[in-house]
MIFISE-284950 format. One record per residue: x, y, z of N, C-alpha, C in turn; residue in one letter; residue number from 1. Coordinates in Angstrom, 2 decimals, padded with zeros to 5 digits. Layout:
<rs>
{r {X; Y; Z}; {X; Y; Z}; {X; Y; Z}; A; NUM};
...
</rs>
This chain:
<rs>
{r {-030.13; 031.31; 032.31}; {-029.10; 030.62; 031.58}; {-028.48; 029.59; 032.53}; M; 1};
{r {-028.20; 028.43; 032.02}; {-027.56; 027.36; 032.78}; {-026.08; 027.34; 032.46}; A; 2};
{r {-025.46; 026.17; 032.58}; {-024.06; 026.01; 032.25}; {-023.94; 025.84; 030.74}; V; 3};
{r {-023.05; 026.63; 030.12}; {-022.84; 026.60; 028.68}; {-021.35; 026.36; 028.42}; V; 4};
{r {-021.06; 025.44; 027.48}; {-019.67; 025.10; 027.15}; {-019.41; 025.44; 025.69}; V; 5};
{r {-018.29; 026.10; 025.43}; {-017.81; 026.38; 024.07}; {-016.44; 025.72; 023.92}; F; 6};
{r {-016.10; 025.36; 022.70}; {-014.78; 024.78; 022.44}; {-014.78; 023.29; 022.66}; G; 7};
{r {-013.62; 022.76; 022.99}; {-013.43; 021.31; 023.15}; {-013.85; 020.86; 024.55}; L; 8};
{r {-014.99; 020.23; 024.64}; {-015.53; 019.80; 025.93}; {-014.61; 018.82; 026.63}; A; 9};
{r {-013.79; 018.07; 025.89}; {-012.85; 017.12; 026.51}; {-011.87; 017.83; 027.43}; D; 10};
{r {-011.52; 019.07; 027.14}; {-010.60; 019.81; 028.01}; {-011.20; 020.04; 029.39}; L; 11};
{r {-012.50; 020.21; 029.42}; {-013.20; 020.51; 030.66}; {-013.26; 019.26; 031.54}; V; 12};
{r {-013.41; 018.11; 030.94}; {-013.60; 016.89; 031.71}; {-012.29; 016.19; 032.05}; T; 13};
{r {-011.18; 016.55; 031.39}; {-009.91; 015.88; 031.69}; {-009.33; 016.45; 032.97}; S; 14};
{r {-008.72; 015.56; 033.76}; {-008.12; 016.03; 035.01}; {-006.67; 016.44; 034.75}; S; 15};
{r {-006.23; 017.40; 035.50}; {-004.89; 017.94; 035.30}; {-003.82; 017.17; 036.07}; A; 16};
{r {-004.21; 016.25; 036.94}; {-003.20; 015.57; 037.75}; {-002.60; 016.55; 038.74}; G; 17};
{r {-001.29; 016.54; 038.86}; {-000.65; 017.50; 039.76}; {-000.45; 018.81; 039.00}; S; 18};
{r {-000.83; 019.88; 039.63}; {-000.79; 021.19; 038.97}; {-000.27; 022.23; 039.95}; A; 19};
{r {000.18; 023.34; 039.40}; {000.54; 024.51; 040.18}; {-000.69; 025.41; 040.23}; T; 20};
{r {-001.06; 025.85; 041.42}; {-002.23; 026.70; 041.58}; {-001.80; 028.08; 042.05}; F; 21};
{r {-002.38; 029.10; 041.44}; {-002.13; 030.49; 041.82}; {-003.47; 031.18; 041.98}; L; 22};
{r {-003.52; 032.14; 042.87}; {-004.73; 032.95; 043.04}; {-004.32; 034.40; 043.06}; R; 23};
{r {-004.85; 035.16; 042.12}; {-004.63; 036.60; 042.09}; {-005.77; 037.26; 042.85}; L; 24};
{r {-005.44; 037.94; 043.92}; {-006.46; 038.58; 044.75}; {-006.60; 040.04; 044.37}; L; 25};
{r {-007.82; 040.49; 044.40}; {-008.10; 041.89; 044.12}; {-008.08; 042.63; 045.44}; D; 26};
{r {-006.92; 043.19; 045.77}; {-006.76; 043.86; 047.06}; {-006.25; 045.26; 046.90}; G; 27};
{r {-005.46; 045.71; 047.86}; {-004.98; 047.10; 047.85}; {-004.10; 047.43; 046.65}; P; 28};
{r {-003.47; 046.44; 046.03}; {-002.63; 046.72; 044.86}; {-003.44; 046.75; 043.57}; L; 29};
{r {-004.68; 046.32; 043.61}; {-005.56; 046.29; 042.44}; {-004.91; 045.49; 041.30}; D; 30};
{r {-005.62; 044.55; 040.77}; {-005.10; 043.75; 039.66}; {-004.96; 044.62; 038.42}; L; 31};
{r {-003.81; 044.50; 037.76}; {-003.56; 045.33; 036.58}; {-002.81; 044.52; 035.55}; S; 32};
{r {-002.50; 045.18; 034.42}; {-001.79; 044.51; 033.33}; {-000.45; 043.98; 033.77}; W; 33};
{r {000.24; 044.69; 034.66}; {001.56; 044.22; 035.10}; {001.46; 042.88; 035.82}; S; 34};
{r {000.36; 042.63; 036.50}; {000.17; 041.35; 037.16}; {000.02; 040.23; 036.13}; H; 35};
{r {-000.55; 040.54; 034.98}; {-000.73; 039.54; 033.92}; {000.63; 039.06; 033.42}; C; 36};
{r {001.49; 039.99; 033.08}; {002.79; 039.60; 032.52}; {003.67; 038.94; 033.57}; S; 37};
{r {003.66; 039.43; 034.80}; {004.47; 038.80; 035.85}; {004.00; 037.37; 036.11}; M; 38};
{r {002.71; 037.18; 036.18}; {002.16; 035.85; 036.46}; {002.42; 034.90; 035.30}; T; 39};
{r {002.22; 035.37; 034.07}; {002.45; 034.49; 032.92}; {003.94; 034.17; 032.78}; S; 40};
{r {004.81; 035.14; 033.08}; {006.26; 034.87; 033.06}; {006.64; 033.82; 034.10}; D; 41};
{r {006.03; 033.91; 035.28}; {006.30; 032.94; 036.34}; {005.86; 031.54; 035.90}; F; 42};
{r {004.65; 031.43; 035.37}; {004.15; 030.12; 034.92}; {005.03; 029.57; 033.81}; I; 43};
{r {005.41; 030.41; 032.86}; {006.25; 029.96; 031.75}; {007.61; 029.51; 032.26}; A; 44};
{r {008.19; 030.24; 033.19}; {009.52; 029.90; 033.69}; {009.50; 028.58; 034.46}; E; 45};
{r {008.56; 028.41; 035.37}; {008.57; 027.17; 036.16}; {008.24; 025.96; 035.28}; I; 46};
{r {007.47; 026.17; 034.24}; {007.16; 025.07; 033.34}; {008.33; 024.74; 032.42}; T; 47};
{r {009.00; 025.75; 031.91}; {010.09; 025.55; 030.95}; {011.37; 025.03; 031.59}; A; 48};
{r {011.51; 025.17; 032.90}; {012.74; 024.73; 033.56}; {013.07; 023.26; 033.26}; L; 49};
{r {012.08; 022.43; 033.10}; {012.33; 021.01; 032.82}; {012.98; 020.79; 031.46}; R; 50};
{r {013.00; 021.82; 030.61}; {013.60; 021.73; 029.27}; {014.96; 022.42; 029.18}; Y; 51};
{r {015.54; 022.77; 030.30}; {016.76; 023.59; 030.30}; {017.98; 022.89; 029.69}; R; 52};
{r {017.91; 021.58; 029.48}; {019.06; 020.90; 028.85}; {019.28; 021.38; 027.42}; R; 53};
{r {018.22; 021.80; 026.76}; {018.33; 022.33; 025.40}; {017.89; 023.80; 025.42}; S; 54};
{r {018.83; 024.68; 025.20}; {018.53; 026.11; 025.24}; {017.42; 026.49; 024.26}; R; 55};
{r {017.46; 025.93; 023.06}; {016.46; 026.25; 022.04}; {015.06; 025.78; 022.46}; Q; 56};
{r {014.96; 024.55; 022.95}; {013.66; 024.02; 023.39}; {013.15; 024.81; 024.58}; V; 57};
{r {014.03; 025.08; 025.54}; {013.66; 025.87; 026.72}; {013.05; 027.21; 026.31}; Y; 58};
{r {013.73; 027.94; 025.42}; {013.24; 029.26; 025.02}; {011.92; 029.16; 024.25}; H; 59};
{r {011.78; 028.15; 023.41}; {010.53; 028.00; 022.65}; {009.36; 027.67; 023.58}; Q; 60};
{r {009.57; 026.73; 024.49}; {008.51; 026.36; 025.43}; {008.16; 027.54; 026.32}; V; 61};
{r {009.17; 028.23; 026.82}; {008.93; 029.40; 027.69}; {008.13; 030.47; 026.95}; R; 62};
{r {008.50; 030.73; 025.70}; {007.79; 031.72; 024.90}; {006.33; 031.30; 024.68}; H; 63};
{r {006.13; 030.08; 024.21}; {004.77; 029.62; 023.88}; {003.86; 029.62; 025.10}; D; 64};
{r {004.35; 029.07; 026.19}; {003.52; 029.02; 027.40}; {003.29; 030.43; 027.94}; I; 65};
{r {004.30; 031.27; 027.89}; {004.13; 032.66; 028.34}; {003.07; 033.39; 027.53}; G; 66};
{r {003.06; 033.15; 026.22}; {002.08; 033.83; 025.36}; {000.67; 033.36; 025.69}; Y; 67};
{r {000.50; 032.05; 025.78}; {-000.83; 031.50; 026.09}; {-001.29; 031.98; 027.46}; V; 68};
{r {-000.43; 031.86; 028.46}; {-000.80; 032.26; 029.81}; {-001.15; 033.75; 029.87}; A; 69};
{r {-000.34; 034.58; 029.23}; {-000.60; 036.02; 029.25}; {-001.94; 036.36; 028.60}; N; 70};
{r {-002.24; 035.74; 027.49}; {-003.51; 036.01; 026.80}; {-004.70; 035.65; 027.69}; E; 71};
{r {-004.65; 034.49; 028.32}; {-005.78; 034.06; 029.16}; {-005.90; 034.92; 030.41}; L; 72};
{r {-004.78; 035.24; 031.04}; {-004.83; 036.05; 032.26}; {-005.25; 037.48; 031.94}; I; 73};
{r {-004.75; 038.05; 030.83}; {-005.19; 039.40; 030.44}; {-006.69; 039.45; 030.21}; E; 74};
{r {-007.24; 038.44; 029.53}; {-008.69; 038.41; 029.31}; {-009.44; 038.34; 030.64}; N; 75};
{r {-008.92; 037.55; 031.58}; {-009.58; 037.44; 032.89}; {-009.55; 038.77; 033.63}; A; 76};
{r {-008.41; 039.47; 033.60}; {-008.30; 040.77; 034.27}; {-009.18; 041.81; 033.56}; V; 77};
{r {-009.15; 041.81; 032.25}; {-009.85; 042.83; 031.48}; {-011.37; 042.76; 031.65}; K; 78};
{r {-011.92; 041.54; 031.68}; {-013.38; 041.41; 031.64}; {-014.00; 040.99; 032.97}; F; 79};
{r {-013.21; 040.85; 034.01}; {-013.74; 040.36; 035.27}; {-014.53; 041.42; 036.02}; R; 80};
{r {-015.36; 040.93; 036.90}; {-015.92; 041.80; 037.93}; {-015.01; 041.63; 039.14}; V; 81};
{r {-015.14; 042.49; 040.13}; {-014.19; 042.42; 041.24}; {-014.18; 041.02; 041.85}; S; 82};
{r {-013.02; 040.66; 042.29}; {-012.85; 039.33; 042.88}; {-011.56; 038.71; 042.40}; G; 83};
{r {-011.33; 037.51; 042.86}; {-010.08; 036.83; 042.57}; {-010.10; 036.13; 041.23}; E; 84};
{r {-008.91; 035.77; 040.79}; {-008.72; 034.98; 039.58}; {-007.91; 033.77; 039.99}; I; 85};
{r {-008.45; 032.58; 039.74}; {-007.76; 031.34; 040.06}; {-007.13; 030.78; 038.80}; D; 86};
{r {-005.89; 030.29; 038.94}; {-005.13; 029.77; 037.80}; {-004.53; 028.43; 038.20}; I; 87};
{r {-004.65; 027.45; 037.32}; {-003.91; 026.20; 037.52}; {-003.16; 025.90; 036.23}; S; 88};
{r {-001.97; 025.33; 036.38}; {-001.13; 025.01; 035.22}; {-000.41; 023.69; 035.49}; A; 89};
{r {-000.29; 022.89; 034.43}; {000.38; 021.60; 034.58}; {000.89; 021.11; 033.22}; S; 90};
{r {001.77; 020.13; 033.29}; {002.21; 019.40; 032.11}; {001.62; 018.00; 032.23}; I; 91};
{r {000.93; 017.56; 031.20}; {000.35; 016.23; 031.16}; {000.83; 015.56; 029.88}; D; 92};
{r {001.84; 014.72; 030.00}; {002.43; 014.11; 028.81}; {003.10; 015.17; 027.95}; G; 93};
{r {002.64; 015.31; 026.74}; {003.19; 016.32; 025.82}; {002.21; 017.47; 025.63}; E; 94};
{r {001.47; 017.80; 026.69}; {000.53; 018.91; 026.66}; {000.71; 019.77; 027.90}; R; 95};
{r {000.76; 021.08; 027.69}; {000.68; 022.04; 028.78}; {-000.80; 022.33; 028.95}; F; 96};
{r {-001.29; 022.28; 030.16}; {-002.71; 022.54; 030.42}; {-002.83; 023.70; 031.41}; R; 97};
{r {-003.82; 024.53; 031.15}; {-004.03; 025.70; 031.99}; {-005.52; 025.94; 032.14}; M; 98};
{r {-005.91; 026.39; 033.32}; {-007.30; 026.76; 033.58}; {-007.29; 028.09; 034.33}; K; 99};
{r {-008.11; 029.03; 033.86}; {-008.26; 030.33; 034.51}; {-009.73; 030.51; 034.86}; V; 100};
{r {-010.01; 030.81; 036.12}; {-011.39; 030.97; 036.59}; {-011.57; 032.36; 037.18}; S; 101};
{r {-012.68; 032.99; 036.80}; {-013.01; 034.30; 037.35}; {-014.50; 034.56; 037.13}; N; 102};
{r {-014.98; 035.65; 037.69}; {-016.38; 036.06; 037.49}; {-016.44; 037.22; 036.51}; F; 103};
{r {-017.46; 037.21; 035.67}; {-017.74; 038.32; 034.77}; {-019.21; 038.69; 034.92}; I; 104};
{r {-019.56; 039.91; 034.52}; {-020.98; 040.26; 034.61}; {-021.74; 039.58; 033.47}; D; 105};
{r {-023.03; 039.46; 033.64}; {-023.86; 038.72; 032.69}; {-023.85; 039.35; 031.29}; N; 106};
{r {-023.75; 040.66; 031.20}; {-023.70; 041.32; 029.90}; {-022.44; 040.93; 029.13}; E; 107};
{r {-021.28; 040.98; 029.80}; {-020.03; 040.55; 029.15}; {-020.07; 039.07; 028.81}; N; 108};
{r {-020.71; 038.26; 029.65}; {-020.83; 036.83; 029.38}; {-021.59; 036.60; 028.07}; A; 109};
{r {-022.66; 037.33; 027.88}; {-023.47; 037.19; 026.65}; {-022.66; 037.62; 025.43}; T; 110};
{r {-021.97; 038.76; 025.52}; {-021.15; 039.23; 024.39}; {-020.02; 038.25; 024.08}; R; 111};
{r {-019.38; 037.73; 025.12}; {-018.28; 036.79; 024.92}; {-018.78; 035.49; 024.28}; F; 112};
{r {-019.94; 035.01; 024.71}; {-020.50; 033.80; 024.13}; {-020.82; 034.00; 022.64}; Q; 113};
{r {-021.30; 035.17; 022.31}; {-021.57; 035.48; 020.90}; {-020.26; 035.44; 020.09}; H; 114};
{r {-019.20; 036.04; 020.63}; {-017.90; 036.02; 019.97}; {-017.38; 034.59; 019.84}; L; 115};
{r {-017.50; 033.80; 020.91}; {-017.02; 032.42; 020.87}; {-017.80; 031.57; 019.87}; L; 116};
{r {-019.08; 031.80; 019.75}; {-019.88; 031.07; 018.76}; {-019.34; 031.33; 017.36}; A; 117};
{r {-018.88; 032.54; 017.13}; {-018.31; 032.91; 015.82}; {-016.93; 032.30; 015.61}; H; 118};
{r {-016.04; 032.44; 016.60}; {-014.64; 032.03; 016.36}; {-014.43; 030.52; 016.51}; I; 119};
{r {-015.37; 029.81; 017.10}; {-015.22; 028.35; 017.20}; {-015.96; 027.61; 016.10}; T; 120};
{r {-016.59; 028.35; 015.19}; {-017.42; 027.72; 014.16}; {-016.69; 027.46; 012.85}; A; 121};
{r {-015.46; 027.94; 012.72}; {-014.76; 027.84; 011.44}; {-013.28; 027.57; 011.68}; D; 122};
{r {-012.52; 027.46; 010.63}; {-011.09; 027.24; 010.71}; {-010.42; 028.47; 011.33}; D; 123};
{r {-009.68; 028.30; 012.44}; {-009.07; 029.45; 013.12}; {-008.12; 030.25; 012.23}; P; 124};
{r {-007.34; 029.58; 011.37}; {-006.38; 030.29; 010.51}; {-007.11; 031.20; 009.52}; A; 125};
{r {-008.19; 030.70; 008.93}; {-008.97; 031.52; 007.99}; {-009.64; 032.68; 008.71}; E; 126};
{r {-010.21; 032.40; 009.89}; {-010.87; 033.46; 010.67}; {-009.86; 034.52; 011.10}; L; 127};
{r {-008.65; 034.09; 011.45}; {-007.62; 035.03; 011.86}; {-007.29; 036.01; 010.74}; L; 128};
{r {-007.10; 035.50; 009.55}; {-006.80; 036.37; 008.40}; {-007.95; 037.33; 008.14}; I; 129};
{r {-009.18; 036.82; 008.14}; {-010.35; 037.68; 007.89}; {-010.47; 038.75; 008.97}; R; 130};
{r {-010.22; 038.37; 010.24}; {-010.35; 039.34; 011.33}; {-009.26; 040.40; 011.27}; Q; 131};
{r {-008.05; 040.01; 010.89}; {-006.97; 041.00; 010.74}; {-007.33; 042.00; 009.65}; I; 132};
{r {-007.84; 041.51; 008.53}; {-008.26; 042.40; 007.44}; {-009.40; 043.30; 007.89}; E; 133};
{r {-010.35; 042.75; 008.61}; {-011.49; 043.53; 009.09}; {-011.02; 044.62; 010.07}; K; 134};
{r {-010.13; 044.26; 011.00}; {-009.64; 045.23; 011.96}; {-008.83; 046.34; 011.30}; N; 135};
{r {-008.09; 046.01; 010.24}; {-007.31; 047.02; 009.52}; {-008.21; 048.08; 008.90}; A; 136};
{r {-009.41; 047.69; 008.53}; {-010.34; 048.62; 007.89}; {-011.08; 049.49; 008.92}; A; 137};
{r {-011.07; 049.11; 010.18}; {-011.78; 049.85; 011.21}; {-010.89; 050.94; 011.80}; L; 138};
{r {-011.53; 052.01; 012.24}; {-010.77; 053.09; 012.87}; {-010.90; 053.07; 014.38}; T; 139};
{r {-011.61; 052.09; 014.92}; {-011.76; 051.99; 016.37}; {-011.66; 050.52; 016.76}; F; 140};
{r {-011.30; 050.28; 018.04}; {-011.11; 048.91; 018.51}; {-012.42; 048.19; 018.75}; G; 141};
{r {-012.42; 046.90; 018.55}; {-013.57; 046.07; 018.84}; {-013.09; 044.82; 019.56}; T; 142};
{r {-014.04; 044.08; 020.10}; {-013.71; 042.79; 020.67}; {-013.66; 041.81; 019.52}; E; 143};
{r {-012.47; 041.56; 019.02}; {-012.32; 040.83; 017.77}; {-011.98; 039.36; 017.95}; S; 144};
{r {-011.45; 039.00; 019.09}; {-011.02; 037.62; 019.30}; {-009.68; 037.31; 018.68}; G; 145};
{r {-008.93; 038.34; 018.24}; {-007.64; 038.10; 017.60}; {-006.69; 037.28; 018.47}; L; 146};
{r {-006.63; 037.57; 019.74}; {-005.74; 036.84; 020.62}; {-006.10; 035.36; 020.68}; G; 147};
{r {-007.38; 035.06; 020.83}; {-007.81; 033.67; 020.89}; {-007.59; 032.96; 019.56}; L; 148};
{r {-007.88; 033.66; 018.46}; {-007.64; 033.07; 017.14}; {-006.15; 032.81; 016.91}; L; 149};
{r {-005.30; 033.71; 017.39}; {-003.85; 033.51; 017.27}; {-003.42; 032.28; 018.06}; T; 150};
{r {-003.96; 032.10; 019.26}; {-003.63; 030.92; 020.05}; {-004.00; 029.64; 019.31}; L; 151};
{r {-005.19; 029.63; 018.73}; {-005.66; 028.42; 018.04}; {-004.91; 028.20; 016.73}; M; 152};
{r {-004.63; 029.26; 016.00}; {-004.03; 029.13; 014.67}; {-002.52; 028.98; 014.73}; S; 153};
{r {-001.85; 029.86; 015.44}; {-000.39; 029.90; 015.41}; {000.28; 029.03; 016.49}; D; 154};
{r {-000.44; 028.74; 017.57}; {000.15; 027.98; 018.68}; {-000.48; 026.59; 018.83}; Y; 155};
{r {-001.41; 026.24; 017.96}; {-002.11; 024.95; 018.04}; {-002.74; 024.71; 019.41}; D; 156};
{r {-003.18; 025.77; 020.04}; {-003.82; 025.64; 021.34}; {-005.25; 025.14; 021.16}; A; 157};
{r {-005.63; 024.24; 022.04}; {-007.02; 023.81; 022.12}; {-007.63; 024.59; 023.27}; E; 158};
{r {-008.84; 025.10; 023.07}; {-009.46; 025.96; 024.07}; {-010.88; 025.51; 024.38}; L; 159};
{r {-011.31; 025.81; 025.59}; {-012.70; 025.56; 026.00}; {-013.08; 026.61; 027.04}; A; 160};
{r {-014.36; 026.90; 027.10}; {-014.89; 027.87; 028.05}; {-016.15; 027.31; 028.66}; W; 161};
{r {-016.30; 027.49; 029.97}; {-017.50; 027.07; 030.68}; {-018.09; 028.30; 031.36}; V; 162};
{r {-019.32; 028.61; 031.01}; {-020.05; 029.73; 031.60}; {-021.09; 029.16; 032.55}; F; 163};
{r {-021.08; 029.58; 033.82}; {-022.06; 029.13; 034.79}; {-022.75; 030.36; 035.37}; D; 164};
{r {-023.95; 030.60; 034.88}; {-024.70; 031.77; 035.36}; {-025.68; 031.40; 036.46}; A; 165};
{r {-025.62; 030.19; 036.94}; {-026.52; 029.75; 038.01}; {-026.00; 030.25; 039.35}; N; 166};
{r {-025.91; 031.54; 039.48}; {-025.37; 032.15; 040.69}; {-026.38; 033.18; 041.20}; R; 167};
{r {-026.59; 033.24; 042.50}; {-027.53; 034.22; 043.03}; {-027.03; 035.66; 042.90}; P; 168};
{r {-025.75; 035.85; 042.64}; {-025.16; 037.18; 042.60}; {-025.44; 037.94; 041.31}; S; 169};
{r {-025.98; 037.25; 040.28}; {-026.17; 037.91; 038.99}; {-024.90; 037.96; 038.17}; G; 170};
{r {-023.87; 037.29; 038.65}; {-022.61; 037.23; 037.92}; {-022.48; 035.84; 037.29}; R; 171};
{r {-021.61; 035.74; 036.31}; {-021.34; 034.48; 035.64}; {-019.94; 034.02; 036.01}; T; 172};
{r {-019.84; 032.76; 036.42}; {-018.52; 032.18; 036.68}; {-018.00; 031.65; 035.36}; H; 173};
{r {-016.81; 032.08; 034.97}; {-016.19; 031.69; 033.71}; {-014.93; 030.89; 033.99}; L; 174};
{r {-014.85; 029.72; 033.36}; {-013.63; 028.93; 033.40}; {-013.11; 028.84; 031.97}; E; 175};
{r {-011.85; 029.19; 031.78}; {-011.22; 029.12; 030.47}; {-010.13; 028.06; 030.54}; T; 176};
{r {-010.18; 027.13; 029.61}; {-009.22; 026.02; 029.56}; {-008.37; 026.14; 028.30}; Y; 177};
{r {-007.10; 025.83; 028.44}; {-006.20; 025.81; 027.29}; {-005.30; 024.58; 027.40}; A; 178};
{r {-005.01; 024.01; 026.24}; {-004.07; 022.90; 026.15}; {-003.17; 023.19; 024.96}; S; 179};
{r {-001.87; 023.08; 025.20}; {-000.88; 023.47; 024.21}; {000.14; 022.34; 024.07}; L; 180};
{r {000.50; 021.96; 022.84}; {001.52; 020.92; 022.70}; {002.89; 021.42; 023.16}; P; 181};
{r {003.60; 020.55; 023.87}; {004.98; 020.82; 024.27}; {005.81; 019.57; 023.97}; V; 182};
{r {007.09; 019.73; 023.80}; {007.93; 018.56; 023.52}; {007.98; 017.62; 024.72}; P; 183};
{r {008.27; 016.37; 024.46}; {008.53; 015.42; 025.52}; {009.76; 015.91; 026.30}; S; 184};
{r {009.76; 015.70; 027.59}; {010.89; 016.13; 028.42}; {012.17; 015.44; 027.94}; V; 185};
{r {012.07; 014.22; 027.44}; {013.24; 013.51; 026.93}; {013.84; 014.24; 025.74}; Q; 186};
{r {013.03; 014.98; 024.99}; {013.52; 015.73; 023.83}; {014.06; 017.10; 024.23}; N; 187};
{r {013.83; 017.51; 025.46}; {014.27; 018.83; 025.90}; {015.55; 018.70; 026.57}; G; 188};
</rs>
């Protein structure tokens, strides 16, 4: 398998300009769910600070960015193979941009690509409703893509994924890109 792209390829080729970079290391503390929420809260807070003139805008931006960041970081922690997770975040005009990079095993890469082929092929709002109904009928959990569909449908997030399996390690390097509308700083 070579390099495979799902979603909006323009997200992959656009440059972020100046960004905040974070690296979550897999060390003695072991990466866990608590690291996801702390990291996403940090990203949301430093990004939303520029909107602090309006309490309502600040809270909305902080919430939206926190939700997007948490979803992407949780997916990276949940499906990664051991190793670090790199995160970059920036504001570019009226868009919040985020990139999360990590390694996953080839089996998870194949399953994820199958899921992405399904959820990127139709209207996210319609797929979200169908998936919620489908999950309600099941008695066990599945990889449903509900979080990603919620980002696309309810948060107007644009998403892209780059899978690079051209690695001697047998692992796949995954880059997940997100772009989310945010108000102009002048409006905040």
